[in-house]
C-alpha positions, 0 to 999 in steps of 0.5 A: 917761617919766623921773622925777627929776633925772638931769643928773649921770648923763646930762646933758641927754639926757632933756630933748633927747629929751623933749616935756614937763617937769612941774616940781613947783616947790613952796615950800621950806617945803613941800618940807622939811615933806614930807621931814621928815614922810616921813623920820620915818614911814619911820624909825618903820615901817622899811618896805622902800623899794627894793632892801631899803633902809630909812630910818634915823634918820641922816636926821635927823643933819644934821651927817652930811651924806652920810647925811641926806636932810633936809640934802640936800633943804635944800642942793639946793633952790636948785641944782635950782630954778636948774637948772630956771629956766635950762632953762626959759629955754634957747633950745635947749629951746624944743621942750619943753612946760613944766608948772610946778606951784607948789602943790597946786591946780596939781597937781590941775588938771594931773592932772585935765586930763592923767590 
């Protein structure tokens, strides 16, 4: 199992070796609401995330693009969506079982079936 988009690091290796892809293809408004809410909560409570990292208020500094997770989420959304749509149509990846989850109900149904 692998979580995330690692195309920049390992190319298509994960998809070539995988047997299934679970794609959370949520609407942009929902992704942004979740990112902003999560960034706000993490900046307020300063909880340690991974390797001692903590979310800071820089996440809201949209003009500081390299430091803003909100800017990254907004600008990467169309690129990531295109990447998954391209992969879904790629004849060399027909061995993959695709689970494209577009809303909370799809996610609940998937979890009920597979977990």
